[in-house]
Structures are given as structure tokens and as C-alpha cells.
N, C-alpha and C positions, 0 to 999 in steps of 0.2 A: 606662350599660350598655355594656360592651365586646362587640364582635362576636367570635364564635369563628371558628376557621379554616374550619369548614364553611359559615359564613354568607357568607364572602368569595367573591365571584365574580372569577375571574381573567380579564383581557382577553386574555392570551396564555398559552401553555402554560408551566406552572411548571417543566417539565423541560428548557427550552431551554438553560440554561447548563450542564447536566450533560454530561460527556463519557463515552463508553464506554471501557472499558479496552481498550488495544491488545494484540494477541496475535501470536505468531509462528505463521503458518499452517503452516510446515514442521514445527514441533514438535507442533502440535495434530493434524495429519493424519498424522504419522509419515513424512513425505517425507524420504528419506535422500539421494537423488541428484537434482540439478537438471540436466535435460537441455538442453544448449545447442543441440540440433537442433530444439527446439520453440519457434519464434519467437512463436506466439500466446500461450503462457504467459509468456514473457519480456516481452511488451508491457505487462503489468500493472505492471512495475517501471520503466517509462520514461515520461517526460512527453512533451508534444507536440513539444518541440524535439529529442528524442532523448537527453536526459540521464537519468542514473540518479536515481531518487527516493531520498531519504535514509531512514535507519532510523526517524527520528522520525515520518515520514509513513506508511511501509509497515508499521511495527510488527515488522519482522524482528529476530531476535536477531543479534548480531555475527557469529557463525559462519556463519549462512545468508546474511547480507547480503554477506559476502565471496564466498561461493560464487555468489550471484546476479550479482555484479559480474564474476566470472571468466567465467561462462556468457554474459553479455551481450557481453563483449569477444571471446570466441571466436566467437559468432554474427556479430558485426560483421566479424570478420576473414574469415569464410567468405562474407560477403555476404548472410546471412539477415536481418540487421537493418541499418538505415542508421546511418551515423555521425552525420549531420545529418538530422533529419526536419522538413520543412516541413509542418505540419499533419498529423502522423503518424496521429493517431487520428480 
């Protein structure tokens, strides 16, 4: 007698291997302009060393990833964001 799927008890969550679809937050919320004078928002796109996070991690589209990169570079130039961050977060 074979056990059906309802009879099988899982030791771990069966949805562990499934990944959620990434989305561009700028297109989803209709953000047209990325403000370089808002360092708290730009910190979401920077890792602990102060490097820009890639698109495959953030989920941004190419257009907005370029705009984020320009905004971060402008904020660094004005001194709002550090070029090198030792334990930035």
C-alpha cells in the first residue's frame, strides 16, 4: 500500500527551495526620480563595504540600476555616503 502525499509528514518546510520572484521596486511603486540627497534610501543598495549591490540581488531593472548608481556616486561626491564603509550598517 503506497502512502499518499497527505500521509507523508515533512521534517522540514517543503517550500524551502522555492524562490520568490524579484521585482523592480521603482516600477512597482512608480518612482520616477531617485534623489541623491536621501542617503538613508540609498543605503539599501550598498553593502557593508560600501560597494553597490548588483541587479541580480536587488532586482532592479537596468534603467533604474543605472540611475541608482549615478545617485550613489553623486552622494559620495558630496560626502553624504562614504566611499569605503567599515561596517557601514
